[in-house]
Structures are given as C-alpha cells and as structure tokens.
All heavy atoms as TSV, in Angstrom:
chain	resi	resn	atom	element	x	y	z
A	1	MET	N	N	0.850	-1.178	0.000
A	1	MET	CA	C	0.000	0.000	0.000
A	1	MET	C	C	0.892	1.235	0.000
A	1	MET	O	O	1.734	1.413	0.870
A	1	MET	CB	C	-0.889	-0.020	1.238
A	1	MET	CG	C	-1.856	1.107	1.295
A	1	MET	SD	S	-3.159	0.662	2.452
A	1	MET	CE	C	-3.273	2.142	3.346
A	2	ALA	N	N	0.742	2.052	-0.963
A	2	ALA	CA	C	1.557	3.254	-1.105
A	2	ALA	C	C	1.028	4.341	-0.168
A	2	ALA	O	O	-0.180	4.470	0.034
A	2	ALA	CB	C	1.546	3.746	-2.541
A	3	TYR	N	N	1.949	5.078	0.404
A	3	TYR	CA	C	1.588	6.171	1.310
A	3	TYR	C	C	1.260	7.389	0.470
A	3	TYR	O	O	2.068	7.820	-0.343
A	3	TYR	CB	C	2.736	6.464	2.269
A	3	TYR	CG	C	2.505	7.666	3.157
A	3	TYR	CD1	C	1.614	7.601	4.215
A	3	TYR	CD2	C	3.165	8.856	2.935
A	3	TYR	CE1	C	1.385	8.692	5.030
A	3	TYR	CE2	C	2.948	9.950	3.746
A	3	TYR	CZ	C	2.063	9.862	4.786
A	3	TYR	OH	O	1.847	10.945	5.597
A	4	LYS	N	N	0.113	7.925	0.655
A	4	LYS	CA	C	-0.296	9.109	-0.084
A	4	LYS	C	C	-0.298	10.300	0.870
A	4	LYS	O	O	-0.971	10.278	1.894
A	4	LYS	CB	C	-1.687	8.912	-0.672
A	4	LYS	CG	C	-2.149	10.061	-1.536
A	4	LYS	CD	C	-3.502	9.795	-2.153
A	4	LYS	CE	C	-3.923	10.993	-2.986
A	4	LYS	NZ	N	-5.266	10.823	-3.521
A	5	GLN	N	N	0.494	11.288	0.526
A	5	GLN	CA	C	0.572	12.478	1.374
A	5	GLN	C	C	-0.352	13.539	0.814
A	5	GLN	O	O	-0.257	13.897	-0.356
A	5	GLN	CB	C	2.005	13.010	1.426
A	5	GLN	CG	C	2.162	14.197	2.342
A	5	GLN	CD	C	3.603	14.673	2.401
A	5	GLN	OE1	O	4.439	14.219	1.638
A	5	GLN	NE2	N	3.883	15.574	3.302
A	6	GLU	N	N	-1.238	14.009	1.652
A	6	GLU	CA	C	-2.163	15.049	1.235
A	6	GLU	C	C	-1.931	16.292	2.088
A	6	GLU	O	O	-1.692	16.196	3.282
A	6	GLU	CB	C	-3.607	14.578	1.412
A	6	GLU	CG	C	-3.980	13.417	0.529
A	6	GLU	CD	C	-5.422	12.985	0.731
A	6	GLU	OE1	O	-6.217	13.790	1.260
A	6	GLU	OE2	O	-5.729	11.860	0.368
A	7	ARG	N	N	-2.000	17.408	1.440
A	7	ARG	CA	C	-1.906	18.667	2.167
A	7	ARG	C	C	-3.267	18.974	2.756
A	7	ARG	O	O	-4.263	19.019	2.037
A	7	ARG	CB	C	-1.429	19.789	1.254
A	7	ARG	CG	C	-1.262	21.089	1.999
A	7	ARG	CD	C	-0.805	22.192	1.072
A	7	ARG	NE	N	-0.749	23.420	1.819
A	7	ARG	CZ	C	0.316	24.155	1.946
A	7	ARG	NH1	N	1.420	23.800	1.350
A	7	ARG	NH2	N	0.290	25.259	2.637
A	8	LEU	N	N	-3.282	19.162	4.058
A	8	LEU	CA	C	-4.540	19.451	4.726
A	8	LEU	C	C	-4.854	20.932	4.602
A	8	LEU	O	O	-4.053	21.785	4.967
A	8	LEU	CB	C	-4.456	19.050	6.198
A	8	LEU	CG	C	-4.158	17.575	6.470
A	8	LEU	CD1	C	-3.957	17.355	7.955
A	8	LEU	CD2	C	-5.271	16.705	5.953
A	9	SER	N	N	-6.005	21.227	4.083
A	9	SER	CA	C	-6.387	22.632	3.972
A	9	SER	C	C	-6.683	23.163	5.369
A	9	SER	O	O	-7.223	22.449	6.218
A	9	SER	CB	C	-7.594	22.785	3.061
A	9	SER	OG	O	-8.710	22.112	3.611
A	10	GLY	N	N	-6.314	24.394	5.604
A	10	GLY	CA	C	-6.537	24.986	6.914
A	10	GLY	C	C	-5.390	24.756	7.883
A	10	GLY	O	O	-5.425	25.218	9.008
A	11	PHE	N	N	-4.379	24.013	7.471
A	11	PHE	CA	C	-3.211	23.751	8.299
A	11	PHE	C	C	-1.956	24.186	7.540
A	11	PHE	O	O	-1.317	23.365	6.880
A	11	PHE	CB	C	-3.109	22.264	8.673
A	11	PHE	CG	C	-4.227	21.797	9.540
A	11	PHE	CD1	C	-5.350	21.195	9.003
A	11	PHE	CD2	C	-4.170	21.982	10.919
A	11	PHE	CE1	C	-6.391	20.775	9.808
A	11	PHE	CE2	C	-5.210	21.559	11.729
A	11	PHE	CZ	C	-6.319	20.956	11.178
A	12	PRO	N	N	-1.619	25.464	7.628
A	12	PRO	CA	C	-0.450	25.939	6.882
A	12	PRO	C	C	0.848	25.339	7.432
A	12	PRO	O	O	0.932	24.998	8.611
A	12	PRO	CB	C	-0.483	27.450	7.085
A	12	PRO	CG	C	-1.231	27.633	8.366
A	12	PRO	CD	C	-2.231	26.501	8.430
A	13	ILE	N	N	1.825	25.208	6.566
A	13	ILE	CA	C	3.134	24.691	6.969
A	13	ILE	C	C	3.924	25.816	7.625
A	13	ILE	O	O	4.032	26.910	7.071
A	13	ILE	CB	C	3.903	24.145	5.756
A	13	ILE	CG1	C	3.168	22.954	5.176
A	13	ILE	CG2	C	5.326	23.759	6.142
A	13	ILE	CD1	C	3.744	22.446	3.883
A	14	ASP	N	N	4.457	25.549	8.811
A	14	ASP	CA	C	5.294	26.529	9.519
A	14	ASP	C	C	6.739	26.282	9.119
A	14	ASP	O	O	7.393	25.373	9.616
A	14	ASP	CB	C	5.120	26.385	11.028
A	14	ASP	CG	C	5.885	27.431	11.806
A	14	ASP	OD1	O	6.563	28.276	11.180
A	14	ASP	OD2	O	5.815	27.409	13.040
A	15	HIS	N	N	7.246	27.085	8.195
A	15	HIS	CA	C	8.594	26.885	7.676
A	15	HIS	C	C	9.681	27.221	8.689
A	15	HIS	O	O	10.837	26.870	8.496
A	15	HIS	CB	C	8.800	27.690	6.387
A	15	HIS	CG	C	7.954	27.205	5.256
A	15	HIS	ND1	N	8.237	26.060	4.569
A	15	HIS	CD2	C	6.813	27.701	4.721
A	15	HIS	CE1	C	7.321	25.861	3.633
A	15	HIS	NE2	N	6.439	26.841	3.716
A	16	SER	N	N	9.316	27.880	9.781
A	16	SER	CA	C	10.326	28.217	10.792
A	16	SER	C	C	10.786	26.990	11.559
A	16	SER	O	O	11.809	27.029	12.230
A	16	SER	CB	C	9.785	29.270	11.765
A	16	SER	OG	O	8.737	28.731	12.537
A	17	VAL	N	N	10.056	25.892	11.472
A	17	VAL	CA	C	10.452	24.687	12.194
A	17	VAL	C	C	11.031	23.618	11.269
A	17	VAL	O	O	11.341	22.522	11.699
A	17	VAL	CB	C	9.270	24.097	13.000
A	17	VAL	CG1	C	8.819	25.047	14.074
A	17	VAL	CG2	C	8.122	23.725	12.082
A	18	VAL	N	N	11.205	23.954	10.008
A	18	VAL	CA	C	11.781	23.021	9.051
A	18	VAL	C	C	13.302	23.068	9.198
A	18	VAL	O	O	13.909	24.134	9.144
A	18	VAL	CB	C	11.361	23.380	7.611
A	18	VAL	CG1	C	12.036	22.459	6.607
A	18	VAL	CG2	C	9.847	23.309	7.464
A	19	ALA	N	N	13.914	21.909	9.407
A	19	ALA	CA	C	15.370	21.846	9.579
A	19	ALA	C	C	16.075	22.143	8.259
A	19	ALA	O	O	15.649	21.683	7.198
A	19	ALA	CB	C	15.769	20.470	10.082
A	20	VAL	N	N	17.140	22.912	8.348
A	20	VAL	CA	C	17.953	23.215	7.171
A	20	VAL	C	C	19.414	22.999	7.516
A	20	VAL	O	O	19.824	23.114	8.669
A	20	VAL	CB	C	17.754	24.675	6.680
A	20	VAL	CG1	C	16.335	24.907	6.210
A	20	VAL	CG2	C	18.121	25.671	7.751
A	21	GLU	N	N	20.182	22.682	6.513
A	21	GLU	CA	C	21.621	22.508	6.710
A	21	GLU	C	C	22.285	23.880	6.721
A	21	GLU	O	O	21.947	24.753	5.920
A	21	GLU	CB	C	22.193	21.655	5.575
A	21	GLU	CG	C	23.648	21.297	5.774
A	21	GLU	CD	C	24.171	20.374	4.682
A	21	GLU	OE1	O	23.360	19.700	4.038
A	21	GLU	OE2	O	25.391	20.348	4.490
A	22	ASP	N	N	23.239	24.062	7.646
A	22	ASP	CA	C	23.938	25.344	7.737
A	22	ASP	C	C	24.805	25.578	6.509
A	22	ASP	O	O	25.492	24.681	6.036
A	22	ASP	CB	C	24.835	25.383	8.976
A	22	ASP	CG	C	24.048	25.516	10.259
A	22	ASP	OD1	O	22.824	25.723	10.182
A	22	ASP	OD2	O	24.659	25.429	11.338
A	23	THR	N	N	24.755	26.812	6.031
A	23	THR	CA	C	25.631	27.211	4.935
A	23	THR	C	C	26.976	27.605	5.533
A	23	THR	O	O	27.083	27.824	6.751
A	23	THR	CB	C	25.039	28.412	4.177
A	23	THR	OG1	O	24.993	29.529	5.077
A	23	THR	CG2	C	23.646	28.107	3.646
A	24	PRO	N	N	28.017	27.727	4.723
A	24	PRO	CA	C	29.307	28.161	5.258
A	24	PRO	C	C	29.222	29.514	5.968
A	24	PRO	O	O	29.848	29.719	7.003
A	24	PRO	CB	C	30.203	28.240	4.017
A	24	PRO	CG	C	29.615	27.246	3.072
A	24	PRO	CD	C	28.128	27.313	3.308
A	25	GLU	N	N	28.411	30.416	5.442
A	25	GLU	CA	C	28.259	31.731	6.081
A	25	GLU	C	C	27.574	31.585	7.440
A	25	GLU	O	O	27.962	32.244	8.414
A	25	GLU	CB	C	27.452	32.660	5.187
A	25	GLU	CG	C	27.371	34.077	5.732
A	25	GLU	CD	C	26.667	35.033	4.785
A	25	GLU	OE1	O	26.529	34.722	3.598
A	25	GLU	OE2	O	26.265	36.099	5.267
A	26	MET	N	N	26.569	30.714	7.524
A	26	MET	CA	C	25.887	30.479	8.793
A	26	MET	C	C	26.843	29.878	9.816
A	26	MET	O	O	26.819	30.254	10.989
A	26	MET	CB	C	24.686	29.551	8.585
A	26	MET	CG	C	23.559	30.177	7.792
A	26	MET	SD	S	22.324	28.986	7.220
A	26	MET	CE	C	21.594	28.484	8.755
A	27	LYS	N	N	27.692	28.964	9.381
A	27	LYS	CA	C	28.674	28.352	10.282
A	27	LYS	C	C	29.661	29.398	10.790
A	27	LYS	O	O	30.036	29.390	11.957
A	27	LYS	CB	C	29.417	27.223	9.567
A	27	LYS	CG	C	28.557	26.007	9.324
A	27	LYS	CD	C	29.313	24.924	8.576
A	27	LYS	CE	C	28.407	23.740	8.279
A	27	LYS	NZ	N	29.077	22.691	7.531
A	28	LYS	N	N	30.072	30.300	9.887
A	28	LYS	CA	C	31.006	31.364	10.273
A	28	LYS	C	C	30.385	32.268	11.338
A	28	LYS	O	O	31.025	32.600	12.340
A	28	LYS	CB	C	31.394	32.179	9.035
A	28	LYS	CG	C	32.385	33.269	9.293
A	28	LYS	CD	C	32.707	34.021	8.013
A	28	LYS	CE	C	33.609	35.207	8.281
A	28	LYS	NZ	N	33.853	35.998	7.064
A	29	VAL	N	N	29.142	32.650	11.134
A	29	VAL	CA	C	28.446	33.514	12.098
A	29	VAL	C	C	28.259	32.769	13.423
A	29	VAL	O	O	28.425	33.353	14.496
A	29	VAL	CB	C	27.096	33.988	11.522
A	29	VAL	CG1	C	26.251	34.671	12.586
A	29	VAL	CG2	C	27.325	34.923	10.349
A	30	ALA	N	N	27.933	31.482	13.352
A	30	ALA	CA	C	27.770	30.688	14.573
A	30	ALA	C	C	29.067	30.632	15.368
A	30	ALA	O	O	29.052	30.698	16.604
A	30	ALA	CB	C	27.291	29.286	14.220
A	31	GLN	N	N	30.199	30.516	14.675
A	31	GLN	CA	C	31.499	30.515	15.356
A	31	GLN	C	C	31.764	31.857	16.020
A	31	GLN	O	O	32.284	31.920	17.136
A	31	GLN	CB	C	32.617	30.172	14.371
A	31	GLN	CG	C	32.619	28.730	13.925
A	31	GLN	CD	C	33.641	28.455	12.832
A	31	GLN	OE1	O	34.196	29.377	12.228
A	31	GLN	NE2	N	33.889	27.177	12.571
A	32	GLN	N	N	31.414	32.945	15.342
A	32	GLN	CA	C	31.590	34.279	15.923
A	32	GLN	C	C	30.712	34.434	17.161
A	32	GLN	O	O	31.156	34.993	18.171
A	32	GLN	CB	C	31.243	35.360	14.891
A	32	GLN	CG	C	32.215	35.451	13.739
A	32	GLN	CD	C	31.730	36.407	12.650
A	32	GLN	OE1	O	30.567	36.805	12.623
A	32	GLN	NE2	N	32.634	36.765	11.749
A	33	ILE	N	N	29.497	33.946	17.078
A	33	ILE	CA	C	28.584	34.033	18.221
A	33	ILE	C	C	29.150	33.249	19.396
A	33	ILE	O	O	29.136	33.725	20.534
A	33	ILE	CB	C	27.182	33.523	17.833
A	33	ILE	CG1	C	26.518	34.500	16.864
A	33	ILE	CG2	C	26.314	33.307	19.062
A	33	ILE	CD1	C	25.248	33.967	16.234
A	34	ALA	N	N	29.638	32.048	19.133
A	34	ALA	CA	C	30.192	31.216	20.205
A	34	ALA	C	C	31.396	31.891	20.849
A	34	ALA	O	O	31.539	31.871	22.078
A	34	ALA	CB	C	30.588	29.844	19.651
A	35	LYS	N	N	32.234	32.514	20.037
A	35	LYS	CA	C	33.414	33.211	20.565
A	35	LYS	C	C	32.985	34.395	21.438
A	35	LYS	O	O	33.505	34.582	22.542
A	35	LYS	CB	C	34.294	33.689	19.409
A	35	LYS	CG	C	35.543	34.394	19.853
A	35	LYS	CD	C	36.370	34.871	18.662
A	35	LYS	CE	C	37.566	35.681	19.127
A	35	LYS	NZ	N	38.318	36.241	18.007
A	36	LEU	N	N	32.036	35.176	20.950
A	36	LEU	CA	C	31.557	36.324	21.722
A	36	LEU	C	C	30.846	35.880	22.997
A	36	LEU	O	O	30.995	36.517	24.047
A	36	LEU	CB	C	30.622	37.180	20.871
A	36	LEU	CG	C	31.285	37.983	19.758
A	36	LEU	CD1	C	30.229	38.618	18.857
A	36	LEU	CD2	C	32.213	39.034	20.326
A	37	GLN	N	N	30.101	34.788	22.932
A	37	GLN	CA	C	29.406	34.283	24.119
A	37	GLN	C	C	30.412	33.842	25.171
A	37	GLN	O	O	30.223	34.100	26.361
A	37	GLN	CB	C	28.486	33.128	23.753
A	37	GLN	CG	C	27.646	32.637	24.914
A	37	GLN	CD	C	26.647	33.664	25.400
A	37	GLN	OE1	O	25.893	34.202	24.595
A	37	GLN	NE2	N	26.639	33.946	26.690
A	38	ALA	N	N	31.489	33.184	24.736
A	38	ALA	CA	C	32.523	32.756	25.679
A	38	ALA	C	C	33.194	33.967	26.321
A	38	ALA	O	O	33.452	33.983	27.526
A	38	ALA	CB	C	33.554	31.886	24.959
A	39	GLU	N	N	33.463	35.001	25.522
A	39	GLU	CA	C	34.075	36.224	26.053
A	39	GLU	C	C	33.131	36.906	27.039
A	39	GLU	O	O	33.543	37.351	28.112
A	39	GLU	CB	C	34.411	37.171	24.901
A	39	GLU	CG	C	35.130	38.429	25.331
A	39	GLU	CD	C	35.455	39.343	24.159
A	39	GLU	OE1	O	35.382	38.900	23.003
A	39	GLU	OE2	O	35.787	40.514	24.419
A	40	TYR	N	N	31.855	36.960	26.697
A	40	TYR	CA	C	30.851	37.560	27.584
A	40	TYR	C	C	30.782	36.793	28.907
A	40	TYR	O	O	30.746	37.397	29.979
A	40	TYR	CB	C	29.483	37.557	26.898
A	40	TYR	CG	C	28.365	38.008	27.796
A	40	TYR	CD1	C	28.095	39.359	27.971
A	40	TYR	CD2	C	27.579	37.091	28.482
A	40	TYR	CE1	C	27.072	39.782	28.796
A	40	TYR	CE2	C	26.565	37.498	29.316
A	40	TYR	CZ	C	26.309	38.845	29.469
A	40	TYR	OH	O	25.301	39.251	30.302
A	41	ASP	N	N	30.744	35.471	28.820
A	41	ASP	CA	C	30.670	34.649	30.035
A	41	ASP	C	C	31.876	34.888	30.930
A	41	ASP	O	O	31.744	34.968	32.156
A	41	ASP	CB	C	30.576	33.165	29.675
A	41	ASP	CG	C	29.240	32.798	29.046
A	41	ASP	OD1	O	28.277	33.592	29.153
A	41	ASP	OD2	O	29.168	31.715	28.429
A	42	GLN	N	N	33.052	35.025	30.322
A	42	GLN	CA	C	34.274	35.268	31.095
A	42	GLN	C	C	34.211	36.634	31.779
A	42	GLN	O	O	34.521	36.758	32.972
A	42	GLN	CB	C	35.492	35.189	30.182
A	42	GLN	CG	C	36.808	35.369	30.902
A	42	GLN	CD	C	38.000	35.306	29.956
A	42	GLN	OE1	O	37.840	35.432	28.739
A	42	GLN	NE2	N	39.173	35.118	30.502
A	43	LEU	N	N	33.790	37.658	31.045
A	43	LEU	CA	C	33.672	38.994	31.631
A	43	LEU	C	C	32.621	39.030	32.731
A	43	LEU	O	O	32.809	39.670	33.767
A	43	LEU	CB	C	33.334	40.016	30.540
A	43	LEU	CG	C	34.439	40.301	29.535
A	43	LEU	CD1	C	33.906	41.159	28.397
A	43	LEU	CD2	C	35.628	40.965	30.202
A	44	ARG	N	N	31.521	38.327	32.520
A	44	ARG	CA	C	30.459	38.275	33.532
A	44	ARG	C	C	30.964	37.607	34.804
A	44	ARG	O	O	30.704	38.081	35.911
A	44	ARG	CB	C	29.255	37.525	32.974
A	44	ARG	CG	C	28.089	37.479	33.916
A	44	ARG	CD	C	26.920	36.726	33.264
A	44	ARG	NE	N	25.811	36.645	34.172
A	44	ARG	CZ	C	24.792	37.495	34.199
A	44	ARG	NH1	N	24.749	38.474	33.338
A	44	ARG	NH2	N	23.823	37.347	35.068
A	45	GLU	N	N	31.700	36.515	34.654
A	45	GLU	CA	C	32.245	35.815	35.820
A	45	GLU	C	C	33.232	36.705	36.574
A	45	GLU	O	O	33.209	36.766	37.808
A	45	GLU	CB	C	32.926	34.519	35.388
A	45	GLU	CG	C	33.447	33.724	36.568
A	45	GLU	CD	C	34.093	32.413	36.148
A	45	GLU	OE1	O	33.850	31.952	35.023
A	45	GLU	OE2	O	34.842	31.860	36.970
A	46	GLN	N	N	34.077	37.417	35.844
A	46	GLN	CA	C	35.031	38.323	36.489
A	46	GLN	C	C	34.298	39.401	37.274
A	46	GLN	O	O	34.683	39.731	38.403
A	46	GLN	CB	C	35.938	38.967	35.440
A	46	GLN	CG	C	36.952	38.040	34.832
A	46	GLN	CD	C	37.710	38.687	33.678
A	46	GLN	OE1	O	37.427	39.815	33.286
A	46	GLN	NE2	N	38.671	37.964	33.127
A	47	GLU	N	N	33.248	39.959	36.692
A	47	GLU	CA	C	32.494	41.014	37.370
A	47	GLU	C	C	31.760	40.460	38.590
A	47	GLU	O	O	31.699	41.114	39.634
A	47	GLU	CB	C	31.506	41.672	36.404
A	47	GLU	CG	C	30.722	42.819	37.008
A	47	GLU	CD	C	31.577	43.963	37.520
A	47	GLU	OE1	O	32.752	44.104	37.131
A	47	GLU	OE2	O	31.060	44.747	38.349
A	48	GLN	N	N	31.212	39.263	38.477
A	48	GLN	CA	C	30.558	38.653	39.627
A	48	GLN	C	C	31.552	38.443	40.757
A	48	GLN	O	O	31.246	38.714	41.927
A	48	GLN	CB	C	29.929	37.313	39.238
A	48	GLN	CG	C	28.671	37.453	38.421
A	48	GLN	CD	C	28.147	36.117	37.941
A	48	GLN	OE1	O	28.893	35.150	37.807
A	48	GLN	NE2	N	26.855	36.055	37.664
A	49	ARG	N	N	32.738	37.974	40.441
A	49	ARG	CA	C	33.768	37.779	41.469
A	49	ARG	C	C	34.179	39.108	42.101
A	49	ARG	O	O	34.346	39.204	43.307
A	49	ARG	CB	C	34.995	37.087	40.875
A	49	ARG	CG	C	34.763	35.637	40.556
A	49	ARG	CD	C	36.005	35.050	39.875
A	49	ARG	NE	N	35.739	33.727	39.378
A	49	ARG	CZ	C	36.241	32.620	39.892
A	49	ARG	NH1	N	37.063	32.682	40.920
A	49	ARG	NH2	N	35.941	31.449	39.379
A	50	ARG	N	N	34.320	40.146	41.269
A	50	ARG	CA	C	34.699	41.460	41.784
A	50	ARG	C	C	33.640	41.985	42.748
A	50	ARG	O	O	33.960	42.456	43.847
A	50	ARG	CB	C	34.890	42.448	40.626
A	50	ARG	CG	C	35.451	43.808	41.076
A	50	ARG	CD	C	35.301	44.867	40.015
A	50	ARG	NE	N	33.911	45.226	39.770
A	50	ARG	CZ	C	33.176	46.008	40.569
A	50	ARG	NH1	N	33.682	46.504	41.678
A	50	ARG	NH2	N	31.920	46.279	40.279
A	51	GLN	N	N	32.375	41.880	42.337
A	51	GLN	CA	C	31.299	42.370	43.193
A	51	GLN	C	C	31.184	41.546	44.464
A	51	GLN	O	O	30.909	42.092	45.528
A	51	GLN	CB	C	29.971	42.367	42.432
A	51	GLN	CG	C	29.913	43.433	41.357
A	51	GLN	CD	C	28.581	43.468	40.640
A	51	GLN	OE1	O	27.569	42.959	41.128
A	51	GLN	NE2	N	28.569	44.089	39.465
A	52	TRP	N	N	31.388	40.238	44.386
A	52	TRP	CA	C	31.333	39.377	45.569
A	52	TRP	C	C	32.448	39.736	46.541
A	52	TRP	O	O	32.225	39.825	47.747
A	52	TRP	CB	C	31.410	37.915	45.150
A	52	TRP	CG	C	31.419	36.956	46.303
A	52	TRP	CD1	C	32.454	36.180	46.698
A	52	TRP	CD2	C	30.360	36.689	47.217
A	52	TRP	NE1	N	32.101	35.435	47.800
A	52	TRP	CE2	C	30.813	35.730	48.142
A	52	TRP	CE3	C	29.062	37.171	47.351
A	52	TRP	CZ2	C	30.019	35.250	49.178
A	52	TRP	CZ3	C	28.270	36.685	48.383
A	52	TRP	CH2	C	28.752	35.737	49.279
A	53	GLN	N	N	33.649	39.958	46.022
A	53	GLN	CA	C	34.769	40.344	46.880
A	53	GLN	C	C	34.503	41.691	47.548
A	53	GLN	O	O	34.809	41.880	48.721
A	53	GLN	CB	C	36.081	40.385	46.080
A	53	GLN	CG	C	36.574	39.023	45.640
A	53	GLN	CD	C	36.805	38.090	46.820
A	53	GLN	OE1	O	37.337	38.474	47.850
A	53	GLN	NE2	N	36.383	36.840	46.655
A	54	ARG	N	N	33.922	42.621	46.818
A	54	ARG	CA	C	33.581	43.927	47.380
A	54	ARG	C	C	32.546	43.762	48.496
A	54	ARG	O	O	32.653	44.383	49.556
A	54	ARG	CB	C	33.046	44.852	46.286
A	54	ARG	CG	C	32.648	46.218	46.769
A	54	ARG	CD	C	33.844	47.035	47.219
A	54	ARG	NE	N	33.370	48.336	47.647
A	54	ARG	CZ	C	33.749	48.948	48.746
A	54	ARG	NH1	N	34.667	48.395	49.523
A	54	ARG	NH2	N	33.266	50.112	49.075
A	55	TYR	N	N	31.551	42.933	48.281
A	55	TYR	CA	C	30.523	42.664	49.290
A	55	TYR	C	C	31.156	42.063	50.547
A	55	TYR	O	O	30.867	42.495	51.671
A	55	TYR	CB	C	29.468	41.719	48.708
A	55	TYR	CG	C	28.488	41.211	49.737
A	55	TYR	CD1	C	27.452	42.013	50.194
A	55	TYR	CD2	C	28.597	39.920	50.241
A	55	TYR	CE1	C	26.550	41.543	51.146
A	55	TYR	CE2	C	27.702	39.444	51.191
A	55	TYR	CZ	C	26.683	40.263	51.638
A	55	TYR	OH	O	25.798	39.801	52.578
A	56	LEU	N	N	32.019	41.066	50.370
A	56	LEU	CA	C	32.673	40.444	51.529
A	56	LEU	C	C	33.543	41.446	52.276
A	56	LEU	O	O	33.594	41.427	53.512
A	56	LEU	CB	C	33.525	39.251	51.078
A	56	LEU	CG	C	32.760	38.023	50.584
A	56	LEU	CD1	C	33.748	36.952	50.137
A	56	LEU	CD2	C	31.834	37.497	51.655
A	57	GLN	N	N	34.205	42.320	51.549
A	57	GLN	CA	C	35.043	43.342	52.172
A	57	GLN	C	C	34.182	44.258	53.051
A	57	GLN	O	O	34.565	44.592	54.174
A	57	GLN	CB	C	35.756	44.151	51.087
A	57	GLN	CG	C	36.708	45.188	51.611
A	57	GLN	CD	C	37.356	45.980	50.471
A	57	GLN	OE1	O	36.837	46.009	49.361
A	57	GLN	NE2	N	38.474	46.608	50.756
A	58	ILE	N	N	33.017	44.643	52.561
A	58	ILE	CA	C	32.114	45.508	53.335
A	58	ILE	C	C	31.597	44.775	54.571
A	58	ILE	O	O	31.555	45.340	55.671
A	58	ILE	CB	C	30.960	46.006	52.448
A	58	ILE	CG1	C	31.500	46.971	51.394
A	58	ILE	CG2	C	29.867	46.657	53.275
A	58	ILE	CD1	C	30.503	47.333	50.321
A	59	VAL	N	N	31.207	43.517	54.407
A	59	VAL	CA	C	30.706	42.733	55.542
A	59	VAL	C	C	31.795	42.593	56.602
A	59	VAL	O	O	31.535	42.774	57.801
A	59	VAL	CB	C	30.212	41.344	55.073
A	59	VAL	CG1	C	29.946	40.431	56.256
A	59	VAL	CG2	C	28.962	41.494	54.214
A	60	ARG	N	N	33.011	42.286	56.190
A	60	ARG	CA	C	34.117	42.152	57.153
A	60	ARG	C	C	34.397	43.474	57.856
A	60	ARG	O	O	34.624	43.510	59.073
A	60	ARG	CB	C	35.371	41.660	56.435
A	60	ARG	CG	C	35.283	40.227	56.006
A	60	ARG	CD	C	36.562	39.787	55.299
A	60	ARG	NE	N	36.412	38.446	54.778
A	60	ARG	CZ	C	36.650	38.094	53.531
A	60	ARG	NH1	N	37.063	38.995	52.657
A	60	ARG	NH2	N	36.480	36.852	53.138
A	61	SER	N	N	34.389	44.541	57.080
A	61	SER	CA	C	34.637	45.860	57.659
A	61	SER	C	C	33.568	46.200	58.698
A	61	SER	O	O	33.872	46.696	59.774
A	61	SER	CB	C	34.673	46.903	56.554
A	61	SER	OG	O	34.821	48.200	57.088
A	62	ASN	N	N	32.304	45.928	58.353
A	62	ASN	CA	C	31.204	46.199	59.299
A	62	ASN	C	C	31.352	45.349	60.553
A	62	ASN	O	O	31.092	45.817	61.668
A	62	ASN	CB	C	29.857	45.940	58.632
A	62	ASN	CG	C	29.513	46.996	57.606
A	62	ASN	OD1	O	30.104	48.071	57.566
A	62	ASN	ND2	N	28.558	46.675	56.750
A	63	ALA	N	N	31.748	44.094	60.379
A	63	ALA	CA	C	31.914	43.212	61.539
A	63	ALA	C	C	33.029	43.711	62.441
A	63	ALA	O	O	32.884	43.728	63.669
A	63	ALA	CB	C	32.203	41.792	61.063
A	64	ILE	N	N	34.124	44.129	61.852
A	64	ILE	CA	C	35.251	44.650	62.643
A	64	ILE	C	C	34.844	45.924	63.381
A	64	ILE	O	O	35.137	46.092	64.564
A	64	ILE	CB	C	36.479	44.892	61.733
A	64	ILE	CG1	C	37.028	43.557	61.271
A	64	ILE	CG2	C	37.540	45.708	62.463
A	64	ILE	CD1	C	38.099	43.671	60.189
A	65	ASN	N	N	34.106	46.795	62.692
A	65	ASN	CA	C	33.651	48.041	63.317
A	65	ASN	C	C	32.662	47.765	64.446
A	65	ASN	O	O	32.688	48.441	65.486
A	65	ASN	CB	C	32.996	48.957	62.275
A	65	ASN	CG	C	34.027	49.536	61.306
A	65	ASN	OD1	O	35.207	49.600	61.601
A	65	ASN	ND2	N	33.544	49.940	60.142
A	66	ASN	N	N	31.816	46.757	64.285
A	66	ASN	CA	C	30.846	46.420	65.340
A	66	ASN	C	C	31.550	45.809	66.538
A	66	ASN	O	O	31.128	46.018	67.682
A	66	ASN	CB	C	29.785	45.466	64.797
A	66	ASN	CG	C	28.818	46.152	63.864
A	66	ASN	OD1	O	28.675	47.379	63.886
A	66	ASN	ND2	N	28.145	45.372	63.022
A	67	LEU	N	N	32.612	45.041	66.316
A	67	LEU	CA	C	33.361	44.467	67.426
A	67	LEU	C	C	34.143	45.532	68.194
A	67	LEU	O	O	34.346	45.426	69.396
A	67	LEU	CB	C	34.337	43.398	66.924
A	67	LEU	CG	C	33.694	42.079	66.465
A	67	LEU	CD1	C	34.774	41.174	65.852
A	67	LEU	CD2	C	33.020	41.391	67.633
A	68	ALA	N	N	34.569	46.573	67.505
A	68	ALA	CA	C	35.372	47.635	68.126
A	68	ALA	C	C	34.507	48.528	69.021
A	68	ALA	O	O	35.041	49.246	69.868
A	68	ALA	CB	C	36.041	48.469	67.046
A	69	ARG	N	N	33.225	48.491	68.865
A	69	ARG	CA	C	32.340	49.350	69.666
A	69	ARG	C	C	32.213	48.888	71.069
A	69	ARG	O	O	32.209	47.972	71.627
A	69	ARG	CB	C	30.945	49.417	69.052
A	69	ARG	CG	C	30.939	50.183	67.772
A	69	ARG	CD	C	29.520	50.273	67.256
A	69	ARG	NE	N	29.544	50.771	65.883
A	69	ARG	CZ	C	28.495	50.894	65.140
A	69	ARG	NH1	N	27.317	50.572	65.610
A	69	ARG	NH2	N	28.562	51.364	63.932
C-alpha cells in the first residue's frame, strides 16, 4: 500500500520549524557568536567575582567596626 501524502487545507506549513543545513556563512556567524558568548561569560564571571569580593570586604569591615564598639 503506497503512502499518499495530502496537504490538509486549513493547516499551513510553519517553515520556521523546518530543519535546514547550515551554509558556510551560517557556520562562520555561529562561530563568531560562540566566541563572543565565551568572552561575555568570562567577563560576567570576572564582574561577579569582583562584586562578591567587594561585598565580603564591606561585611568584614562592618563586623570589625561592630566588634570595636
């Protein structure tokens, strides 16, 4: 029995979910995105560490000042 494919009226095809093979240009852009994302993640981690160290410094300073009273 042969499979017969019929287009159902009222059900449009959503082409945004159709898989496509990456072109060389798409691969190049994807590599650039990955590189920038890695750089962003590194900068974000550095800033989080800086802010955390600043917070700990303030907490320690407050604790020392409260003990001195």
